[in-house]
C-alpha positions as CSV (number, residue, x, y, z in Angstrom):
1,M,-43.9,3.8,6.3
2,Q,-42.1,2.8,3.1
3,Y,-39.3,5.2,3.8
4,L,-38.0,3.4,6.9
5,P,-36.9,0.2,5.2
6,I,-35.2,2.3,2.5
7,A,-33.4,4.4,5.1
8,L,-32.3,1.2,6.9
9,Q,-31.0,-0.3,3.7
10,K,-29.1,2.8,2.9
11,E,-27.6,2.8,6.4
12,R,-26.6,-0.9,5.9
13,D,-25.1,-0.1,2.5
14,L,-23.2,2.8,4.0
15,E,-21.8,0.6,6.8
16,L,-20.8,-2.0,4.3
17,A,-19.1,0.6,2.1
18,A,-17.2,1.8,5.2
19,R,-16.0,-1.7,6.1
20,I,-15.0,-2.4,2.5
21,G,-13.1,1.0,2.4
22,Q,-11.3,0.2,5.7
23,S,-10.4,-3.3,4.4
24,L,-9.0,-1.8,1.2
25,L,-7.1,0.8,3.1
26,K,-5.5,-1.8,5.3
27,Q,-4.6,-4.0,2.3
28,N,-3.1,-1.0,0.5
29,Q,-1.0,-0.2,3.5
30,E,0.3,-3.8,3.7
31,L,1.1,-3.9,0.0
32,T,2.9,-0.5,0.2
33,A,5.0,-1.8,3.1
34,R,5.8,-5.0,1.2
35,N,6.7,-3.1,-1.9
36,E,9.1,-0.9,0.1
37,M,10.7,-4.0,1.6
38,L,11.1,-5.5,-1.9
39,D,12.6,-2.3,-3.2
40,E,15.2,-2.4,-0.4
41,Q,16.0,-6.0,-1.2
42,L,16.3,-5.2,-4.9
43,E,18.8,-2.4,-4.1
44,I,20.8,-4.7,-1.9
45,A,20.9,-7.3,-4.6
46,K,22.0,-4.8,-7.2
47,E,24.9,-3.7,-5.0
48,E,25.9,-7.3,-4.5
49,V,25.9,-7.9,-8.3
50,K,28.0,-4.8,-8.9
51,T,30.4,-5.8,-6.2
52,N,30.7,-9.3,-7.5
53,F,31.2,-8.0,-11.0
54,M,34.0,-5.7,-9.9
55,I,35.7,-8.5,-8.0
56,H,35.4,-10.8,-11.0
57,T,36.7,-8.1,-13.3
58,C,39.7,-7.4,-11.0
59,A,40.4,-11.1,-10.7
60,V,40.4,-11.6,-14.4
61,G,42.5,-8.6,-15.0
62,L,45.0,-9.8,-12.3
63,E,45.1,-13.3,-13.9
64,D,45.8,-11.7,-17.3
65,M,48.6,-9.7,-15.8
66,I,50.1,-12.7,-14.1
67,C,49.8,-14.8,-17.3
68,A,51.5,-12.1,-19.3
69,Y,54.7,-12.4,-17.3
């Protein structure tokens, strides 16, 4: 009769482990999606910085050319 409580405890432990695993899987999927979104935002920001730098560089170069004449 002692085996029944042990079996029931093991079943509860297994169910708890399954719930924890599902929760971790869901959290991992959410974090992965958030990370992908942040990567996309970073790439957009990098492109904006490069574009603004090029515009600034051209403007400074044009100003230097105008001032030279």
